[in-house]
Every structure is written in structure tokens, then in C-alpha cells.
C-alpha positions in Angstrom: 98.6 94.6 125.2 97.5 91.8 127.6 93.9 92.4 128.8 93.6 95.6 126.8 90.6 96.3 124.6 91.2 97.6 121.1 88.7 99.0 118.5 89.8 98.9 114.9 87.5 100.7 112.5 87.5 99.1 109.0 89.0 96.1 110.6 88.0 93.4 108.2 90.5 94.0 105.4 93.9 95.3 104.5 95.7 97.3 107.3 92.7 96.8 109.6 92.9 93.1 109.3 96.7 93.0 109.8 96.4 95.3 112.8 93.7 93.2 114.5 95.6 90.0 114.0 98.8 91.5 115.4 97.2 93.2 118.4 95.4 90.0 119.3 98.6 88.0 119.1 100.0 90.4 121.7 97.1 89.7 124.1 94.5 92.4 123.3 90.8 91.8 122.9 90.0 93.2 119.5 86.7 94.8 118.3 86.6 94.5 114.5 84.4 97.3 113.2 82.9 97.0 109.7 80.3 98.7 107.6 79.9 96.6 104.5 82.6 93.9 104.8 80.7 91.6 107.2 82.1 88.4 105.9 85.7 89.7 106.0 85.2 91.0 109.6 83.8 87.6 110.7 86.8 85.9 109.1 89.2 88.1 111.2 87.3 87.2 114.3 87.4 83.5 113.5 91.2 83.7 112.9 91.8 85.5 116.1 89.7 83.0 118.1 91.3 80.0 116.4 94.6 81.3 117.7 93.3 81.5 121.2 92.5 85.2 121.2 89.3 87.2 121.9 87.5 89.2 119.3 84.1 90.5 118.3 82.8 92.0 115.0 80.6 95.1 115.3 78.9 96.9 112.5 78.7 100.7 112.4 79.0 103.3 109.7 81.7 105.6 111.1 80.2 108.5 109.2 77.0 108.3 111.2 77.5 109.6 114.7 74.5 107.7 116.2 75.9 104.4 115.0 79.4 105.2 116.4 77.9 106.0 119.8 75.9 102.9 119.7 79.0 100.8 119.0 80.8 102.4 121.9 77.9 101.5 124.2 78.2 97.9 122.9 81.9 97.8 123.7 81.4 99.1 127.2 78.7 96.6 127.8 80.6 93.6 126.5 84.2 94.4 127.4 83.8 96.9 130.3 85.8 99.7 128.6 88.2 100.6 125.8 92.0 101.1 125.9 92.9 101.9 122.3 91.1 103.3 119.2 92.6 102.7 115.8 90.9 104.9 113.2 91.5 102.9 110.1 88.3 103.1 108.1 88.7 104.9 104.9 87.3 105.4 101.4 88.8 106.6 98.1 88.3 106.5 94.4 91.1 106.8 91.9 90.7 110.1 90.1 93.7 111.6 88.3 94.6 114.9 89.8 94.2 116.7 86.4 90.5 115.7 86.1 89.1 118.4 88.4 85.5 118.0 87.0 85.4 114.4 88.2 85.6 115.5 91.8 81.9 115.7 92.3 80.1 116.7 95.4 79.3 113.0 96.0 83.0 112.2 95.9 83.9 115.1 98.2 81.2 114.3 100.7 81.9 110.5 100.9 85.7 111.0 101.2 85.5 113.5 104.0 82.6 111.8 105.7 84.5 108.5 106.1 88.2 109.6 106.2 87.9 112.7 108.4 84.5 113.2 110.0 84.2 109.4 110.8 87.6 109.5 112.6 86.5 112.5 114.6 83.1 110.9 115.5 84.9 107.8 116.8 87.5 109.7 118.7 84.9 111.9 120.4 82.7 109.0 121.3 85.6 107.0 122.6 87.1 109.7 124.9 84.8 109.0 127.9 85.9 105.3 127.8 89.5 105.9 127.1 89.9 108.4 129.9 89.0 105.7 132.4 92.0 103.5 131.3 95.6 104.4 132.2 97.8 104.5 129.1 94.9 104.9 126.6 95.7 106.1 123.1 94.3 106.8 119.7 96.2 105.8 116.5 94.9 107.4 113.3 95.8 105.6 110.0 96.5 108.6 107.7 98.6 108.4 104.5 101.9 109.6 103.1 99.8 111.4 100.6 99.2 114.0 103.4 102.8 115.2 102.9 103.3 115.0 99.1 99.8 115.7 97.9 99.6 112.7 95.6 97.6 109.6 96.1 94.4 108.4 94.5 92.7 111.9 94.2 93.1 115.5 95.3 90.4 115.2 97.9 91.9 111.9 99.3 95.2 113.6 99.9 93.5 116.6 101.4 91.5 114.4 103.8 94.6 112.7 105.0 96.4 116.0 105.5 93.5 117.1 107.5 93.7 113.9 109.5 97.3 114.6 110.4 96.4 118.1 111.5 93.5 116.7 113.6 95.8 114.2 115.2 98.0 117.1 116.5 94.9 119.0 117.6 93.5 116.0 119.5 96.8 115.2 121.0 96.9 118.7 122.5 93.2 118.6 123.6 93.3 115.2 125.2 96.7 115.4 126.9 97.8 114.1 129.4 95.2 111.4 129.6 95.1 110.1 126.0 98.0 110.0 123.5 97.1 110.6 119.9 99.4 109.7 117.0 99.2 108.8 113.3 100.7 106.3 111.0 101.0 107.4 107.4 101.5 104.5 104.9 102.6 104.8 101.4 101.1 102.8 98.5 100.2 99.3 99.6 99.2 96.2 97.7 95.6 96.1 99.0 92.2 96.2 97.3 91.6 99.6 98.9 94.1 101.3 96.6 92.4 100.5 93.3 95.6 100.7 91.3 96.7 98.5 88.4 99.4 95.9 88.6 101.6 98.2 86.4 101.2 101.1 88.8 102.2 98.9 91.7 105.3 97.7 89.8 106.3 101.2 88.9 105.9 102.3 92.6 108.0 99.4 93.8 110.8 100.2 91.4 110.7 103.9 92.6 110.8 103.0 96.3 114.3 103.5 98.0 114.1 100.2 99.9 113.4 98.4 96.6 109.9 97.3 97.5 106.6 98.6 98.9 105.9 98.3 102.6 103.4 95.7 103.8 100.2 96.0 105.8 102.0 94.0 108.5 104.7 96.7 108.7 102.0 99.4 109.1 100.4 97.3 111.8 103.7 97.0 113.6 104.1 100.8 113.6 100.6 101.2 115.1 101.5 98.6 117.8 104.6 100.6 118.6 102.7 103.8 119.0 100.0 102.1 121.1 102.3 100.2 123.5 105.9 101.1 123.1 106.0 104.7 122.1 104.8 106.0 125.4 106.7 109.3 125.0 105.0 110.1 121.7 101.9 112.1 121.1 101.0 114.3 118.2 103.4 112.4 116.0 102.8 111.3 112.4 105.1 108.5 111.3 105.5 107.9 107.6 105.9 104.2 106.6 106.5 104.3 102.8 109.9 102.8 102.3 111.7 106.1 102.3 109.9 107.9 99.4 108.8 111.0 101.5 112.2 111.4 103.1 114.5 110.4 100.2 112.5 110.9 97.1 111.9 108.3 94.4 114.7 106.0 93.3 115.7 105.9 89.7 
């Protein structure tokens, strides 16, 4: 990743933070995108710079196309181009699947606007920059919920299933210049999930490897897809400790 430029949306916390720190440690210049988490994004930049790396925080609401295109212009002006886009920004609200009436239009719109439309806006705006760089790729952070229709809400699972489908469509549309893949994490101990400690403990006991995966392990998978997995495109790798493949442990 030496001398490569990476944009990570929602890069201030959780998976985004872990991914930014890892990519920077491998030599990449990291653009940490944020919408509301300005302090967290600034902290990631400070940590990267303290370790001798290069990073910049840039605010943009990925659900607003004009802001996304403005961010891409900033990246081109400051860094000269872009090698990798990690679509990590996401939003969810825990709504039990049986509570259909709680899936209001506001919840539908916000979930799809950030999780799906935002990823598309970023990909579309990044394509002109990515096409100029050999070995460019896009990594979408989806979810294991895309495959087993669980997760924090029905619409969250649906948005991530759509993201996996979009990953395959973009991989086909952008080949051979840009590879497009997805990482699909299971439940993680991050503030994004919004689950109780009891829910985390139950999930951990049910995971075949005996623990939940970490944000660092998700970041390592994203790094593999970006730099090592050069023969992969249109792939969706599930990182959930074996739940999708093996089922829940007893």
C-alpha cells in the first residue's frame, strides 16, 4: 500500500477506524471521511500521524451527492488521485423484526440513503479517479445479515443484501479497470450495533470459534481484498466466526 491513497467513509469509529490505522501502517495515505464524528475522525488522523503516516479528515454526508463529489475534488487536489475506496459508512437502528409498524418511512429512507445510495454515490464519484490508477479497487463493508436476513432490523438486512448485489453489478460494470469486492462482518462489539451486553454475550457463546470477530479482523480482510486478492472481484467474504457457514454453536 506504499504511496497509495485510500478513502474510508465513516472512518472515525469502529471498522472504519481499524481499517484506517491498518492501511496507514502499510504505507497508505488515508482520507478519513466523517459526517458527525468530527472529533473521532480527528483522533484517527492524529494517531496515524503520530505513527509517521499521512492522513486527512474530510467531512461529507455520503447520502448527499454534491458533498460526495466535493470530497472527491478535495482528494484529487490534495493527494493527486485515489487508489482505493472503502465504503464503510452505515446507519442502523435496532428494531425487532416482528415490530413491522416501527419501520417508519424515516427509518427506511435514512437506512437506504446511507447504507446503499451513499455507497453508490461514492463509487460513482470515485470511478474517474480510480480509473487513472493501476490496481484500483473498491471494498464495500456489507454485513453477514445480507445472507441470513437477521441483524438490527429488516431494512438493515435488506440494505446490506442490496449492497452485496450492487458489489457484483459494479464489479461487472467496472471490469477490468477496477475490482469491486465486499466484506460481510457478523456482530461486532462496536457502538454502531446498539446491542446490550447480554446480546453480545449470547452471540459470543453461539459463534463456532467461541468468540465474536474483531474490527481488526474485518480490517485485515479489507486489506487482503485491496492489496493481496488481486484475482478477486465481485466477491463477498463473510467474517463472522463461522456462523453463516456452520450455523450457531450450542
